[in-house]
C-alpha positions in Angstrom: 28.2 93.0 8.9 30.7 91.0 7.0 32.4 92.7 4.0 31.1 89.8 1.5 27.6 89.3 2.9 25.0 89.1 0.1 23.4 92.4 -0.6 24.2 95.3 -2.9 25.1 97.5 0.2 27.3 95.2 2.3 29.5 94.1 -0.7 32.7 95.8 0.2 36.3 94.8 -1.0 39.0 95.8 1.3 41.4 95.7 -1.5 39.6 98.4 -3.5 39.7 102.1 -2.8 36.0 102.4 -3.4 32.9 100.3 -2.4 30.3 99.2 -4.9 30.6 98.2 -8.5 34.3 99.4 -9.2 36.0 96.4 -7.4 39.8 95.9 -7.5 41.8 92.7 -6.1 45.0 92.6 -4.4 48.2 92.8 -6.4 49.5 89.8 -8.2 52.6 88.4 -6.6 53.9 87.0 -9.7 53.5 90.1 -11.5 55.6 91.9 -8.6 58.5 89.1 -8.7 58.4 89.3 -12.6 59.0 93.0 -12.6 61.7 92.7 -10.1 63.8 90.0 -12.3 63.2 92.5 -15.3 64.8 95.2 -13.4 67.9 93.2 -12.3 68.3 91.7 -15.7 68.5 95.2 -17.3 71.0 96.0 -14.5 73.3 93.0 -15.3 73.1 93.1 -18.8 70.2 90.8 -19.4 67.6 91.0 -22.2 64.6 92.8 -21.0 61.4 90.8 -21.9 58.7 92.4 -23.8 55.6 93.3 -21.6 52.8 91.0 -21.4 55.1 87.9 -22.1 55.0 85.3 -19.4 58.2 84.0 -17.9 58.6 80.3 -18.3 58.1 78.1 -15.0 61.0 75.8 -13.9 59.7 73.9 -11.1 58.5 75.4 -8.2 55.4 74.4 -6.3 52.9 71.7 -6.7 51.0 72.0 -10.0 53.7 74.2 -11.6 52.1 77.3 -13.5 52.2 80.8 -12.3 51.8 80.1 -8.5 54.4 77.0 -8.3 57.3 79.3 -7.1 59.8 81.9 -7.8 61.0 82.0 -11.6 64.8 82.3 -12.2 66.4 85.3 -13.4 65.9 86.1 -17.3 67.6 84.6 -19.9 71.5 85.4 -20.3 72.5 86.1 -16.5 75.6 87.7 -15.4 78.2 88.3 -18.5 81.9 87.3 -17.9 82.8 90.9 -17.8 80.6 91.9 -15.1 82.0 88.9 -12.9 85.6 89.9 -13.5 84.8 93.4 -12.5 82.9 92.3 -9.4 85.9 89.8 -8.6 88.5 92.8 -9.0 86.6 95.1 -6.6 86.2 92.1 -4.1 89.9 91.3 -4.5 91.0 95.0 -4.1 89.0 95.3 -1.2 90.4 92.4 0.3 93.7 93.4 -0.2 93.2 96.6 1.3 92.0 95.0 4.4 95.5 94.1 5.1 96.8 97.7 5.6 97.4 98.6 9.1 99.3 101.2 11.3 101.4 100.7 14.3 101.6 103.8 16.6 104.9 104.9 18.0 104.4 103.1 21.4 103.3 99.9 19.8 105.0 97.0 18.3 103.0 94.9 15.5 103.1 90.8 16.1 102.2 89.2 13.0 100.4 85.8 12.8 100.4 83.7 10.0 97.7 81.1 10.4 97.8 81.7 14.0 101.5 81.1 14.2 104.2 83.9 15.1 105.7 85.0 11.4 107.5 88.6 12.1 107.3 91.7 14.0 106.8 95.2 12.7 107.9 98.6 13.9 105.9 101.6 14.1 104.5 103.2 10.9 102.1 101.8 8.2 102.6 98.3 7.3 100.7 95.5 4.9 100.0 92.1 5.4 98.2 89.2 3.7 94.5 89.9 4.9 92.7 87.7 7.0 92.1 84.7 7.2 95.8 84.2 6.2 97.7 86.7 8.4 96.3 88.6 11.5 98.2 91.2 13.5 98.5 91.8 17.2 99.4 95.4 18.5 101.3 95.3 21.7 101.9 98.6 23.8 105.6 98.3 24.8 105.8 101.9 26.6 103.1 101.2 29.1 104.8 100.8 32.6 103.0 98.1 34.8 103.7 97.8 38.6 102.8 96.0 41.5 103.5 95.7 45.3 105.0 93.0 47.1 104.9 93.0 50.9 106.0 90.0 53.4 107.3 89.5 56.5 110.7 87.6 56.0 113.5 86.0 57.8 116.9 87.2 58.0 120.4 85.8 58.2 120.7 86.5 61.9 117.6 85.0 62.5 115.4 88.1 63.0 112.0 88.7 61.3 111.7 92.0 59.3 108.5 93.3 57.3 109.3 94.4 54.1 107.6 96.2 51.3 108.6 96.9 47.7 107.4 98.0 44.3 108.4 96.5 41.1 108.0 98.3 37.9 108.2 96.6 34.4 107.3 97.1 30.8 107.3 94.8 27.7 110.3 94.5 26.1 110.1 91.7 23.5 106.5 91.7 22.3 106.7 88.2 20.6 108.2 86.3 23.7 105.8 88.2 25.7 102.7 86.6 23.6 104.4 83.3 22.7 106.8 82.1 25.2 105.4 82.3 28.6 101.7 81.8 29.2 101.7 84.2 32.1 104.4 86.9 32.4 102.9 88.9 35.0 102.4 86.0 37.3 106.0 84.7 36.5 107.3 88.0 37.4 105.4 88.2 40.8 106.8 84.5 41.8 110.2 85.5 40.5 110.2 88.7 42.7 108.8 86.8 45.7 111.8 84.1 45.1 114.6 86.6 44.8 113.4 88.8 47.5 113.4 86.0 50.2 116.6 84.9 48.7 118.3 88.6 49.2 116.9 89.0 52.8 117.6 85.7 53.9 121.5 86.5 53.0 121.5 89.8 54.6 121.7 90.7 58.4 119.2 92.9 60.1 121.3 95.7 60.8 122.5 95.8 57.1 118.8 95.9 56.0 117.4 98.5 58.3 120.3 101.1 57.8 122.7 101.5 54.8 121.6 98.2 52.8 118.4 99.1 51.4 119.6 100.8 48.1 121.9 97.7 47.5 119.3 95.2 48.5 116.8 96.9 45.9 119.7 96.8 43.0 120.5 93.3 43.8 116.7 92.1 43.8 116.2 93.9 40.3 119.3 92.3 38.8 118.1 88.9 39.8 114.6 89.2 38.9 115.7 90.4 35.4 117.9 87.6 35.0 114.8 84.9 35.6 112.7 87.1 33.5 115.5 86.6 30.6 115.6 82.8 31.4 112.0 82.1 31.0 111.9 84.7 28.0 108.7 86.3 29.3 109.6 89.4 27.1 109.6 91.6 30.4 112.0 94.2 31.5 112.2 95.2 35.1 112.8 99.0 35.0 113.0 99.8 38.7 112.5 98.0 42.2 111.6 100.9 44.9 112.1 99.3 48.7 110.3 101.0 51.4 112.2 101.3 54.7 112.2 98.0 56.3 110.2 97.5 59.7 110.4 95.1 62.6 107.1 93.5 63.9 104.9 95.4 66.2 105.4 93.3 68.9 109.2 94.2 69.1 109.2 97.8 67.6 109.8 99.5 70.9 113.1 97.5 71.2 114.0 97.9 67.6 113.5 101.6 68.0 115.9 101.7 71.1 118.4 99.9 69.4 118.2 102.4 66.1 118.5 105.4 68.4 121.8 103.7 70.5 123.2 102.9 67.1 122.3 106.5 65.7 124.2 108.0 69.1 127.0 105.7 68.3 127.3 107.0 64.6 126.9 110.8 65.9 129.7 110.3 68.4 132.2 108.6 66.1 131.3 111.4 63.6 132.1 114.1 66.4 135.1 112.3 67.3 136.3 111.9 63.6 135.7 115.8 63.3 137.8 116.5 66.3 140.6 114.1 64.9 140.5 116.0 61.3 140.8 119.4 63.1 143.8 118.2 65.6 145.7 116.4 63.5 146.3 118.9 61.0 147.5 121.5 63.6 149.8 118.8 65.1 151.3 118.1 61.8 152.0 121.9 61.2 153.4 122.4 64.8 155.6 119.3 64.1 156.5 120.6 60.8 157.4 124.2 62.3 159.4 122.6 65.0 161.2 120.6 62.5 162.0 123.6 60.3 163.4 125.4 63.4 165.6 122.6 64.4 167.1 122.5 61.0 167.4 126.4 61.0 169.2 126.2 64.4 171.4 123.3 63.1 172.5 125.4 60.1 173.3 128.5 62.2 175.3 126.6 64.6 177.3 124.9 61.8 177.8 128.1 60.0 179.1 129.8 63.3 181.3 127.1 64.2 182.5 127.1 60.6 183.1 131.0 60.7 184.7 130.5 64.3 187.1 127.9 63.0 187.9 130.1 60.0 188.7 132.9 62.2 190.9 131.0 64.6 192.8 129.8 61.6 193.2 133.3 60.4 194.4 134.5 64.0 196.7 131.5 64.0 198.2 132.6 60.8 198.9 136.0 62.3 200.0 134.7 65.5 202.6 132.5 63.7 203.8 135.5 61.8 204.0 137.8 65.2 203.3 136.1 68.4 203.6 139.2 70.7 201.5 141.4 68.8 198.9 139.0 68.2 199.1 137.9 72.2 198.6 141.6 72.9 195.7 142.0 70.8 193.8 139.2 71.8 194.4 140.0 75.5 192.9 143.8 75.0 190.2 142.5 72.8 189.3 139.9 75.6 189.0 142.6 78.3 187.5 144.9 76.4 184.6 142.5 75.8 184.7 141.1 79.4 184.9 144.7 81.0 182.4 146.1 78.6 179.5 143.7 79.8 180.1 144.5 83.5 178.8 147.3 85.6 182.1 147.5 87.9 184.3 150.8 87.2 187.7 150.3 87.6 190.1 153.4 88.3 194.0 153.0 87.4 195.6 155.1 90.2 199.3 155.5 90.9 200.7 154.4 94.4 201.6 157.5 96.4 199.0 159.6 94.9 196.4 161.2 96.8 193.7 161.9 94.3 189.9 162.1 94.8 187.5 161.6 91.8 183.8 162.2 91.8 182.3 159.6 89.7 178.7 159.9 89.1 178.0 156.0 88.7 174.3 156.0 88.3 174.6 158.8 85.4 177.3 156.6 83.8 175.2 153.5 84.0 172.2 155.1 82.8 174.1 156.6 79.5 175.9 153.9 78.6 173.0 152.1 76.6 172.5 155.3 75.0 176.0 155.3 74.0 176.0 151.8 72.8 173.0 152.9 70.6 175.1 155.4 68.8 174.3 158.6 70.7 177.4 160.3 72.4 177.2 160.2 76.4 177.6 163.5 78.3 180.9 163.8 79.5 181.4 163.5 83.1 182.9 166.3 85.2 186.3 165.5 86.7 187.2 166.3 90.0 189.1 169.5 90.7 192.9 168.7 90.8 195.2 169.8 93.8 198.0 172.4 93.4 200.5 169.9 91.9 197.9 169.2 88.9 197.4 165.5 90.3 194.2 164.1 91.3 193.3 163.9 94.8 194.1 160.8 96.4 191.2 158.3 97.4 190.3 157.9 100.9 191.0 154.3 102.5 187.3 153.9 103.2 186.7 154.3 99.2 189.3 151.8 98.3 188.2 149.3 100.9 184.5 149.6 99.4 185.7 149.2 96.0 187.8 146.0 97.2 184.5 144.6 98.6 182.7 145.2 95.4 185.0 143.2 93.4 
């Protein structure tokens, strides 16, 4: 049964809390708006309208009156002081929004109406808030890298496969943002250009052996020069070049060539080591022989000078006493000559029949001992005859001595 059907029992009002006689209608919308306006007016300094006084209708919906539209704020509105406070608060908030902090690894690029104005270092800074100025933070310590791999033609018309890794970072944030549209693509293109140019000017043996480090340094310098010319704001930190490889089709032949080259270098190093060992010895031997020759020369010169000095002194003595000097020289010469021979000479007078027993073997054995300063054992003499003369030698002994002479 509907709530507004005729009849006492079915007359129920959905806006009332009870059914029956005590009915209450829905809340008046105008009353709610009026109370809200009074509350806002009291908040912003307006005069509070006495209760029960209806606000004036100012336009609104058709027919005017209470239900014609939302009435305006109460009389008086916002005061100038309140507006100034609100404006000051809004201005302070707007100015405080221009404070920003740049981290140690960052650089701040300030844009004024979208154009580059200046760049800020790490730390707290202030800019004119948006929309006048804006700041773009750029990380300048971050290292980015990429790998380039390609097959290239060398100067001696050989094909080699090369792989290298290029690392870079942002050096100038302003140039990085505004001077080049795509700095990373420019870096890749510059790397490929310089790699092909460098490999094309180098021979295969140099690339495969000792030239890897020099080629990497040359590529790094050339790429950095291009980056500076294009003003990309990037800095090439390193270029790491992997060992170059020949194409797979000819890899075996290249391996054989490399092995032969290594054997050649090994033999050359071995020969060089042998030369380094022999040459100092030969030089030392030559120096020693030269020193011995100089010593011999000095000795011979000194001996000759001594002999000449002795001869001159003897000559002076000979001029003073020729006979005495001649006899002395004769005796010294004979002593020297006979002292170095193993012959034994006997001075026997003619007509004497003397026989001497000379133990020559003992004399010859004891002669070195006498030369060393030890007195030799005296030789027993043969018995003399009745006249006190030595016995004469036998004719056979005389003949034997002559033969020995």
